[in-house]
OpenMM code with the backbone's topology and positions (N, CA, C; nanometers):
from openmm import Vec3, app, unit

residues = "MET PRO TYR LEU PHE SER TYR GLY THR LEU GLN GLN GLU GLU VAL GLN LEU SER ILE PHE ASP ARG LYS VAL LYS GLY ALA PRO ASP THR LEU ILE GLY TYR VAL ILE ALA GLY VAL ARG ILE ASN ASN PRO GLY VAL VAL GLY ILE SER GLY LYS GLU PHE HIS PRO ILE ALA ARG LYS THR GLY ALA PHE ASN HIS ARG ILE PRO GLY THR VAL PHE GLU VAL THR GLU GLU GLU LEU LYS HIS SER ASP SER TYR GLU VAL ASP ALA TYR LYS ARG VAL GLU THR VAL LEU ALA SER GLY LYS SER ALA TRP VAL TYR VAL GLU ALA".split()
positions = [
    Vec3(-0.6533, -2.7004, -0.5192),
    Vec3(-0.5465, -2.6596, -0.4283),
    Vec3(-0.5724, -2.5155, -0.3835),
    Vec3(-0.5369, -2.4871, -0.2593),
    Vec3(-0.5604, -2.3510, -0.2084),
    Vec3(-0.4576, -2.2516, -0.2604),
    Vec3(-0.4977, -2.1248, -0.2567),
    Vec3(-0.4069, -2.0151, -0.2887),
    Vec3(-0.3587, -1.9521, -0.1592),
    Vec3(-0.2336, -1.9077, -0.1596),
    Vec3(-0.1728, -1.8386, -0.0467),
    Vec3(-0.1101, -1.7102, -0.0990),
    Vec3(-0.1516, -1.5968, -0.0414),
    Vec3(-0.0977, -1.4671, -0.0815),
    Vec3(0.0130, -1.4277, 0.0141),
    Vec3(0.1233, -1.3797, -0.0408),
    Vec3(0.2349, -1.3327, 0.0406),
    Vec3(0.2779, -1.1933, -0.0010),
    Vec3(0.3046, -1.1114, 0.0991),
    Vec3(0.3571, -0.9763, 0.0785),
    Vec3(0.4915, -0.9623, 0.1484),
    Vec3(0.5418, -1.0730, 0.2031),
    Vec3(0.6636, -1.0673, 0.2842),
    Vec3(0.7570, -1.1835, 0.2577),
    Vec3(0.8058, -1.2423, 0.3663),
    Vec3(0.9160, -1.3383, 0.3576),
    Vec3(0.8801, -1.4684, 0.2875),
    Vec3(0.7523, -1.5035, 0.2775),
    Vec3(0.7152, -1.6251, 0.2044),
    Vec3(0.7460, -1.6142, 0.0556),
    Vec3(0.7803, -1.4946, 0.0091),
    Vec3(0.8204, -1.4757, -0.1298),
    Vec3(0.9686, -1.5086, -0.1500),
    Vec3(1.0448, -1.5175, -0.0406),
    Vec3(1.1887, -1.5435, -0.0488),
    Vec3(1.2137, -1.6903, -0.0832),
    Vec3(1.3020, -1.7143, -0.1776),
    Vec3(1.3326, -1.8510, -0.2200),
    Vec3(1.3804, -1.9372, -0.1038),
    Vec3(1.4702, -1.8841, -0.0191),
    Vec3(1.5232, -1.9649, 0.0911),
    Vec3(1.4147, -2.0005, 0.1922),
    Vec3(1.3163, -1.9145, 0.2104),
    Vec3(1.2043, -1.9435, 0.3010),
    Vec3(1.1173, -2.0526, 0.2393),
    Vec3(1.0878, -2.0409, 0.1108),
    Vec3(1.0069, -2.1419, 0.0427),
    Vec3(1.0740, -2.2789, 0.0475),
    Vec3(1.2035, -2.2822, 0.0222),
    Vec3(1.2751, -2.4102, 0.0253),
    Vec3(1.2722, -2.4722, 0.1643),
    Vec3(1.2811, -2.3901, 0.2666),
    Vec3(1.2791, -2.4395, 0.4041),
    Vec3(1.1401, -2.4883, 0.4446),
    Vec3(1.0370, -2.4152, 0.4064),
    Vec3(0.9009, -2.4479, 0.4496),
    Vec3(0.8335, -2.5502, 0.3581),
    Vec3(0.8428, -2.5293, 0.2273),
    Vec3(0.7710, -2.6130, 0.1302),
    Vec3(0.8583, -2.7198, 0.0658),
    Vec3(0.9880, -2.7108, 0.0857),
    Vec3(1.0837, -2.8040, 0.0262),
    Vec3(1.0870, -2.7911, -0.1260),
    Vec3(1.0455, -2.6740, -0.1750),
    Vec3(1.0483, -2.6453, -0.3193),
    Vec3(1.0317, -2.4953, -0.3392),
    Vec3(1.0677, -2.4493, -0.4564),
    Vec3(1.0416, -2.3107, -0.4949),
    Vec3(0.9005, -2.3070, -0.5510),
    Vec3(0.8184, -2.2169, -0.4972),
    Vec3(0.6779, -2.2089, -0.5363),
    Vec3(0.6615, -2.0982, -0.6404),
    Vec3(0.5997, -2.1317, -0.7520),
    Vec3(0.5738, -2.0319, -0.8559),
    Vec3(0.4479, -1.9543, -0.8190),
    Vec3(0.4524, -1.8250, -0.8476),
    Vec3(0.3383, -1.7417, -0.8148),
    Vec3(0.3133, -1.6368, -0.9207),
    Vec3(0.2081, -1.5586, -0.8953),
    Vec3(0.1715, -1.4501, -0.9859),
    Vec3(0.1474, -1.3240, -0.9048),
    Vec3(0.1777, -1.2076, -0.9605),
    Vec3(0.1521, -1.0823, -0.8891),
    Vec3(0.0024, -1.0665, -0.8599),
    Vec3(-0.0272, -1.0133, -0.7426),
    Vec3(-0.1654, -0.9848, -0.7050),
    Vec3(-0.1617, -0.8787, -0.5966),
    Vec3(-0.2782, -0.8385, -0.5477),
    Vec3(-0.2858, -0.7299, -0.4507),
    Vec3(-0.3888, -0.7605, -0.3436),
    Vec3(-0.3515, -0.7344, -0.2193),
    Vec3(-0.4404, -0.7459, -0.1042),
    Vec3(-0.5065, -0.6104, -0.0828),
    Vec3(-0.6390, -0.6088, -0.0744),
    Vec3(-0.7142, -0.4838, -0.0630),
    Vec3(-0.7644, -0.4661, 0.0800),
    Vec3(-0.7561, -0.3410, 0.1296),
    Vec3(-0.8104, -0.3090, 0.2616),
    Vec3(-0.7122, -0.3248, 0.3756),
    Vec3(-0.5844, -0.3293, 0.3421),
    Vec3(-0.4785, -0.3454, 0.4425),
    Vec3(-0.3636, -0.2499, 0.4130),
    Vec3(-0.2867, -0.2180, 0.5181),
    Vec3(-0.1615, -0.1446, 0.5045),
    Vec3(-0.0511, -0.2271, 0.5693),
    Vec3(0.0716, -0.1977, 0.5319),
    Vec3(0.1872, -0.2682, 0.5881),
    Vec3(0.2316, -0.2003, 0.7176),
    Vec3(0.2548, -0.2825, 0.8187),
    Vec3(0.3177, -0.2403, 0.9431),
    Vec3(0.4383, -0.3333, 0.9616),
    Vec3(0.5056, -0.3216, 1.0730),
    Vec3(0.6206, -0.4074, 1.0992),
    Vec3(0.6047, -0.4792, 1.2310),
    Vec3(0.6679, -0.5946, 1.2418),
    Vec3(0.6653, -0.6713, 1.3663),
    Vec3(0.8043, -0.7311, 1.3896),
    Vec3(0.8484, -0.7248, 1.5137),
    Vec3(0.9772, -0.7848, 1.5506),
    Vec3(0.9542, -0.9332, 1.5781),
    Vec3(1.0365, -1.0161, 1.5177),
    Vec3(1.0257, -1.1608, 1.5328),
    Vec3(1.1258, -1.2059, 1.6392),
    Vec3(1.0737, -1.2698, 1.7451),
    Vec3(1.1590, -1.3165, 1.8549),
    Vec3(1.1898, -1.4654, 1.8462),
    Vec3(1.1337, -1.5322, 1.7489),
    Vec3(1.1561, -1.6753, 1.7324),
    Vec3(1.2851, -1.6956, 1.6534),
    Vec3(1.3898, -1.7507, 1.7172),
    Vec3(1.5180, -1.7654, 1.6477),
    Vec3(1.5107, -1.8562, 1.5252),
    Vec3(1.4214, -1.9540, 1.5258),
    Vec3(1.4068, -2.0419, 1.4102),
    Vec3(1.3552, -1.9674, 1.2893),
    Vec3(1.2562, -1.8816, 1.3102),
    Vec3(1.1985, -1.8037, 1.2012),
    Vec3(1.3000, -1.7015, 1.1501),
    Vec3(1.3703, -1.6358, 1.2420),
    Vec3(1.4733, -1.5390, 1.2018),
    Vec3(1.5846, -1.6107, 1.1247),
    Vec3(1.6190, -1.7302, 1.1680),
    Vec3(1.7215, -1.8078, 1.0986),
    Vec3(1.6821, -1.8426, 0.9561),
    Vec3(1.5538, -1.8731, 0.9359),
    Vec3(1.5056, -1.9080, 0.8021),
    Vec3(1.4978, -1.7842, 0.7129),
    Vec3(1.4388, -1.6758, 0.7658),
    Vec3(1.4160, -1.5560, 0.6841),
    Vec3(1.5386, -1.4657, 0.6744),
    Vec3(1.6256, -1.4727, 0.7771),
    Vec3(1.7407, -1.3840, 0.7814),
    Vec3(1.7043, -1.2437, 0.8267),
    Vec3(1.5805, -1.2269, 0.8788),
    Vec3(1.5331, -1.0940, 0.9168),
    Vec3(1.4674, -1.0964, 1.0538),
    Vec3(1.5025, -0.9974, 1.1367),
    Vec3(1.4422, -0.9835, 1.2688),
    Vec3(1.3077, -0.9100, 1.2617),
    Vec3(1.2915, -0.8235, 1.1627),
    Vec3(1.1667, -0.7497, 1.1449),
    Vec3(1.0986, -0.7968, 1.0167),
    Vec3(0.9710, -0.8312, 1.0301),
    Vec3(0.8923, -0.8776, 0.9158),
    Vec3(0.7771, -0.7811, 0.8916),
    Vec3(0.7312, -0.7711, 0.7673),
    Vec3(0.6109, -0.6917, 0.7417),
    Vec3(0.4884, -0.7667, 0.7938),
    Vec3(0.3862, -0.6911, 0.8302),
    Vec3(0.2604, -0.7512, 0.8737),
    Vec3(0.1467, -0.6657, 0.8194),
    Vec3(0.0425, -0.7307, 0.7689),
    Vec3(-0.0719, -0.6606, 0.7104),
    Vec3(-0.1689, -0.6216, 0.8214),
    Vec3(-0.1970, -0.4942, 0.8292),
    Vec3(-0.2915, -0.4401, 0.9293),
    Vec3(-0.4187, -0.3978, 0.8557),
    Vec3(-0.5321, -0.4534, 0.8987),
    Vec3(-0.6599, -0.4269, 0.8316),
    Vec3(-0.7082, -0.2846, 0.8569),
    Vec3(-0.7481, -0.2185, 0.7483),
    Vec3(-0.8105, -0.0867, 0.7574),
    Vec3(-0.9520, -0.0904, 0.7002),
    Vec3(-0.9736, -0.1813, 0.6059),
    Vec3(-1.1015, -0.1897, 0.5379),
    Vec3(-1.1186, -0.0880, 0.4262),
    Vec3(-1.0236, 0.0021, 0.4103),
    Vec3(-1.0325, 0.1066, 0.3076),
    Vec3(-0.9936, 0.0490, 0.1706),
    Vec3(-1.0788, 0.0688, 0.0732),
    Vec3(-1.0559, 0.0146, -0.0613),
    Vec3(-0.9270, 0.0670, -0.1231),
    Vec3(-0.8876, 0.1896, -0.0895),
    Vec3(-0.7663, 0.2465, -0.1485),
    Vec3(-0.6383, 0.2001, -0.0791),
    Vec3(-0.6488, 0.1263, 0.0309),
    Vec3(-0.5309, 0.0695, 0.0963),
    Vec3(-0.5030, -0.0667, 0.0327),
    Vec3(-0.3849, -0.0781, -0.0260),
    Vec3(-0.3510, -0.1996, -0.1010),
    Vec3(-0.2073, -0.2412, -0.0737),
    Vec3(-0.1873, -0.3716, -0.0715),
    Vec3(-0.0538, -0.4275, -0.0517),
    Vec3(-0.0224, -0.5178, -0.1703),
    Vec3(0.0815, -0.4856, -0.2461),
    Vec3(0.1203, -0.5739, -0.3565),
    Vec3(0.1933, -0.6965, -0.3026),
    Vec3(0.1834, -0.8039, -0.3772),
    Vec3(0.2523, -0.9258, -0.3372),
    Vec3(0.2392, -1.0323, -0.4441),
    Vec3(0.2444, -1.1570, -0.3991),
    Vec3(0.2416, -1.2717, -0.4889),
    Vec3(0.1423, -1.3739, -0.4366),
    Vec3(0.0630, -1.4296, -0.5263),
    Vec3(-0.0283, -1.5369, -0.4896),
    Vec3(0.0299, -1.6690, -0.5412),
    Vec3(0.0343, -1.7683, -0.4518),
    Vec3(0.0912, -1.8994, -0.4826),
    Vec3(-0.0169, -2.0062, -0.4726),
    Vec3(-0.0061, -2.1075, -0.5561),
    Vec3(-0.0908, -2.2250, -0.5420),
    Vec3(-0.0109, -2.3276, -0.4629),
    Vec3(-0.0640, -2.3678, -0.3482),
    Vec3(0.0054, -2.4599, -0.2594),
    Vec3(-0.0875, -2.5770, -0.2266),
    Vec3(-0.0318, -2.6799, -0.1677),
    Vec3(-0.1124, -2.7933, -0.1232),
    Vec3(-0.1627, -2.7654, 0.0188),
    Vec3(-0.2605, -2.8441, 0.0623),
    Vec3(-0.3097, -2.8328, 0.2003),
    Vec3(-0.1961, -2.8594, 0.2995),
    Vec3(-0.1114, -2.9550, 0.2680),
    Vec3(0.0027, -2.9876, 0.3552),
    Vec3(0.1008, -2.8704, 0.3631),
    Vec3(0.1277, -2.8070, 0.2500),
    Vec3(0.2178, -2.6919, 0.2485),
    Vec3(0.1577, -2.5752, 0.3270),
    Vec3(0.0271, -2.5603, 0.3211),
    Vec3(-0.0399, -2.4565, 0.3986),
    Vec3(-0.0188, -2.4797, 0.5484),
    Vec3(-0.0251, -2.6041, 0.5910),
    Vec3(0.0004, -2.6390, 0.7323),
    Vec3(0.1453, -2.6061, 0.7699),
    Vec3(0.2374, -2.6314, 0.6772),
    Vec3(0.3785, -2.6000, 0.7035),
    Vec3(0.3981, -2.4485, 0.7183),
    Vec3(0.3285, -2.3709, 0.6372),
    Vec3(0.3410, -2.2255, 0.6493),
    Vec3(0.2805, -2.1766, 0.7807),
    Vec3(0.1764, -2.2442, 0.8302),
    Vec3(0.1203, -2.2098, 0.9611),
    Vec3(0.2255, -2.2235, 1.0715),
    Vec3(0.3069, -2.3259, 1.0619),
    Vec3(0.4081, -2.3481, 1.1661),
    Vec3(0.5222, -2.2466, 1.1577),
    Vec3(0.5407, -2.1836, 1.0417),
    Vec3(0.6445, -2.0818, 1.0237),
    Vec3(0.6020, -1.9481, 1.0829),
    Vec3(0.4750, -1.9131, 1.0701),
    Vec3(0.4270, -1.7826, 1.1156),
    Vec3(0.4145, -1.7794, 1.2680),
    Vec3(0.4546, -1.6674, 1.3275),
    Vec3(0.4507, -1.6520, 1.4732),
    Vec3(0.3131, -1.6030, 1.5178),
    Vec3(0.2915, -1.5964, 1.6494),
    Vec3(0.1611, -1.5613, 1.7065),
    Vec3(0.1106, -1.4222, 1.6695),
    Vec3(0.1964, -1.3366, 1.6200),
    Vec3(0.1537, -1.2016, 1.5796),
    Vec3(0.0640, -1.2070, 1.4564),
    Vec3(0.0680, -1.3198, 1.3844),
    Vec3(-0.0080, -1.3372, 1.2616),
    Vec3(-0.1239, -1.4339, 1.2819),
    Vec3(-0.2288, -1.4142, 1.2033),
    Vec3(-0.3355, -1.5131, 1.1915),
    Vec3(-0.3634, -1.5313, 1.0433),
    Vec3(-0.4086, -1.6501, 1.0064),
    Vec3(-0.4396, -1.6785, 0.8660),
    Vec3(-0.5881, -1.6557, 0.8430),
    Vec3(-0.6201, -1.5722, 0.7427),
    Vec3(-0.7587, -1.5441, 0.7068),
    Vec3(-0.7758, -1.5654, 0.5571),
    Vec3(-0.8985, -1.5925, 0.5178),
    Vec3(-0.9286, -1.6057, 0.3757),
    Vec3(-0.9865, -1.4740, 0.3267),
    Vec3(-0.9426, -1.4315, 0.2099),
    Vec3(-0.9876, -1.3043, 0.1543),
    Vec3(-0.9941, -1.3150, 0.0021),
    Vec3(-1.0537, -1.2156, -0.0602),
    Vec3(-1.0565, -1.2084, -0.2065),
    Vec3(-0.9572, -1.1005, -0.2486),
    Vec3(-0.8665, -1.1386, -0.3363),
    Vec3(-0.7628, -1.0484, -0.3849),
    Vec3(-0.8156, -0.9629, -0.4998),
    Vec3(-0.7361, -0.8658, -0.5424),
    Vec3(-0.7749, -0.7762, -0.6519),
    Vec3(-0.8064, -0.8535, -0.7796),
    Vec3(-0.7408, -0.9673, -0.7999),
    Vec3(-0.7635, -1.0500, -0.9185),
    Vec3(-0.8975, -1.1221, -0.9150),
    Vec3(-0.9595, -1.1260, -0.7963),
    Vec3(-1.0828, -1.2015, -0.7785),
    Vec3(-1.0603, -1.3396, -0.7199),
    Vec3(-0.9326, -1.3803, -0.7058),
    Vec3(-0.9022, -1.5108, -0.6473),
    Vec3(-0.9271, -1.5077, -0.4971),
    Vec3(-0.9803, -1.6161, -0.4451),
    Vec3(-0.9938, -1.6335, -0.3016),
    Vec3(-0.8647, -1.6983, -0.2517),
    Vec3(-0.8004, -1.6353, -0.1525),
    Vec3(-0.6709, -1.6833, -0.1053),
    Vec3(-0.6575, -1.6676, 0.0450),
    Vec3(-0.5730, -1.7506, 0.1019),
    Vec3(-0.5346, -1.7353, 0.2413),
    Vec3(-0.4240, -1.6315, 0.2487),
    Vec3(-0.4205, -1.5566, 0.3590),
    Vec3(-0.3157, -1.4568, 0.3816),
    Vec3(-0.2931, -1.4455, 0.5316),
    Vec3(-0.1694, -1.4210, 0.5698),
    Vec3(-0.1369, -1.3992, 0.7118),
    Vec3(-0.1402, -1.2496, 0.7400),
    Vec3(-0.2239, -1.2119, 0.8383),
    Vec3(-0.2427, -1.0719, 0.8743),
    Vec3(-0.2210, -1.0565, 1.0240),
    Vec3(-0.2251, -0.9322, 1.0702),
    Vec3(-0.2072, -0.9034, 1.2113),
    Vec3(-0.3164, -0.9715, 1.2940),
    Vec3(-0.2729, -1.0435, 1.3979),
    Vec3(-0.3678, -1.1162, 1.4852),
    Vec3(-0.4446, -1.0199, 1.5738),
] * unit.nanometer
topology = app.Topology()
chain = topology.addChain("A")
for resn in residues:
    res = topology.addResidue(resn, chain)
    for name in ("N", "CA", "C"):
        topology.addAtom(name, app.Element.getBySymbol(name[0]), res)
């Protein structure tokens, strides 16, 4: 099963229940080479699920000392597709290696 790293709203229980139809258990981990920025969400469905108009977004710097803490989840391929439909065009899904050494998908600035 694939890993999915979240530093934002995918960590919220209500978002997980809406997207995955279950609460997803995860473990703390860190995304390396990125900093947090913000993005305004104009999709009313996404705002309705998250309860937030502004979401964090990971902006790549490539600097080893730039790190974003978050949670890594083990999800199914189907759940990964569901999370794709939740994320707006400002994000793209990329595969990366986390501080733990796990290879995981993460949504970053497009």
